C-alpha positions in Angstrom: 94.6 152.3 135.1 92.2 152.2 138.0 94.1 152.8 141.1 97.3 153.8 139.4 99.2 157.0 139.4 101.5 158.9 137.1 104.4 156.7 138.3 102.8 153.3 137.7 104.1 153.0 134.1 107.5 154.1 135.3 107.8 151.8 138.3 105.7 148.7 137.7 105.6 149.1 133.9 109.4 149.8 133.5 108.5 151.9 130.5 111.7 153.9 130.8 113.9 150.8 130.5 111.8 149.4 127.7 111.8 152.6 125.7 115.5 153.3 126.3 116.5 149.8 125.2 114.4 150.0 122.1 115.9 153.4 121.2 119.4 152.2 121.9 118.9 149.2 119.5 117.5 151.5 116.8 114.1 149.8 116.9 112.2 153.0 117.7 112.9 156.7 117.3 113.3 158.9 120.3 110.0 160.2 121.5 108.2 162.0 124.3 106.2 159.8 126.6 103.7 161.4 129.1 102.2 159.5 131.9 99.7 161.8 133.6 97.7 160.9 136.7 94.2 160.5 135.3 92.8 158.5 138.2 91.7 161.7 140.0 88.6 162.1 137.9 86.1 159.5 139.2 82.4 160.5 139.1 80.1 160.2 142.1 79.2 156.7 140.8 82.9 155.7 141.0 83.2 155.5 137.2 86.0 157.4 135.6 84.8 160.6 134.0 86.2 160.1 130.6 85.0 163.4 129.1 86.8 165.3 131.9 89.9 163.1 131.5 90.1 163.8 127.8 89.3 167.5 128.3 92.3 167.7 130.7 94.5 165.9 128.1 93.4 168.0 125.1 93.1 171.4 126.8 96.0 171.4 129.2 98.5 168.5 128.8 98.9 168.5 125.0 99.2 172.4 124.8 101.7 172.4 127.6 103.9 169.7 125.9 103.8 171.5 122.6 104.7 174.9 124.2 107.4 173.7 126.5 108.9 170.6 124.9 109.8 169.5 121.4 106.4 167.9 121.0 104.5 167.8 117.7 101.2 169.6 117.3 100.3 167.3 114.4 97.8 164.6 115.4 99.5 162.2 113.0 102.5 162.3 115.3 100.6 161.6 118.5 99.4 158.4 120.1 97.1 157.7 123.1 97.3 154.5 125.1 96.6 153.1 128.5 95.8 149.9 130.4 92.7 148.7 132.2 90.7 151.8 133.0 93.3 153.6 130.8 92.5 151.2 128.0 88.8 152.0 128.4 89.7 155.7 128.3 91.7 155.0 125.1 88.6 153.4 123.5 86.6 156.5 124.6 89.2 158.7 122.9 89.1 156.6 119.7 85.4 157.0 119.3 84.9 160.5 120.7 88.1 162.3 119.9 89.0 160.4 116.7 90.9 163.2 115.0 93.1 164.2 117.9 95.5 161.2 117.6 96.7 158.9 114.8 97.7 155.9 117.1 95.4 154.3 119.7 96.9 151.6 121.9 94.3 150.2 124.4 95.6 147.5 126.6 93.2 145.3 128.7 90.5 148.0 128.1 86.8 147.8 127.4 84.0 149.9 125.9 82.2 151.3 128.8 78.4 151.7 129.2 78.8 155.5 129.3 78.5 155.9 125.5 77.5 154.0 122.3 80.5 153.4 120.0 79.9 154.1 116.3 81.9 151.5 114.4 80.7 152.9 111.1 82.8 156.1 111.3 85.0 156.3 108.2 87.7 158.1 110.2 88.3 155.0 112.2 89.7 153.3 109.0 92.5 155.9 108.9 93.7 155.3 112.5 96.3 152.9 113.7 94.7 150.8 116.4 96.7 148.1 118.3 95.0 146.1 121.1 96.9 144.4 123.9 95.6 141.9 126.5 96.4 138.6 128.1 94.6 135.4 127.1 93.6 135.0 130.8 92.6 138.6 131.1 89.0 139.3 132.2 89.0 142.2 129.7 89.6 139.9 126.8 86.2 138.2 126.4 82.7 139.1 127.4 81.9 136.8 130.4 78.5 137.6 131.9 77.2 140.9 133.0 79.8 143.5 133.7 78.5 146.6 135.4 81.0 148.9 133.7 81.5 147.3 130.3 79.3 146.8 127.3 82.1 145.2 125.2 85.4 143.6 125.9 88.3 143.2 123.5 87.2 140.1 121.5 83.9 141.7 120.8 85.5 145.0 119.9 87.9 143.2 117.5 85.0 141.4 115.9 83.2 144.7 115.5 86.3 146.3 114.0 86.6 143.4 111.5 82.9 143.5 110.6 83.2 147.2 109.8 86.5 147.0 107.9 88.5 148.9 110.6 92.1 147.7 110.5 93.8 146.8 113.8 96.6 144.7 115.2 96.6 142.8 118.4 99.2 141.5 120.8 97.6 138.8 122.9 99.9 137.0 125.4 99.7 134.0 127.7 99.1 135.9 130.9 96.3 137.8 132.7 95.4 141.3 133.8 98.9 142.1 135.0 102.0 144.1 134.4 103.8 141.2 132.7 101.1 141.5 130.0 101.3 145.3 129.6 105.1 145.4 129.6 105.0 142.9 126.7 102.2 144.8 125.0 103.8 148.2 125.1 107.3 146.9 124.0 105.6 145.1 121.0 103.5 148.1 120.1 106.5 150.5 120.3 108.6 148.3 118.1 105.9 147.2 115.6 103.1 149.7 115.5 104.0 153.2 116.7 105.2 155.6 114.0 105.3 152.8 111.5 
């Protein structure tokens, strides 16, 4: 997320409690969750440099996890997700590093103006995509000219549908806030990831 750090999902997102409770109830299998600080890669124009962010993830973080932890090297056993700017980065990964992950979980993200998404890629139809947002979230619908975004989530979902790309969505009665993303990630963990 823009302005967040590696501890944001732990502290505000309560992801540890959410994941531990779902594991304890047998609703998800134990897994490794990595929350890197990717907010240190803004460009001079104050737009997150997504190619550098993904290069860091693919060249350093993933190899480190595979080498030092019981992490799978199989892309079918890996997911990528984030919220807000992290959601935008997730969309970037989906369209530009499609084969690196099986599961893509953008929450309150957008398609940035930095690249043109290709909705006709056949590989997109083999991915598991789950979108999260709040009904009162500015990242849900295209509302006027946004200097960073070319498409928000409703437009993205329409484009997925028009191109036969399967996806699920968890849209909740809240806004661009942690209450939304805590609900989104719990729903995605239980209903989408590794299913």
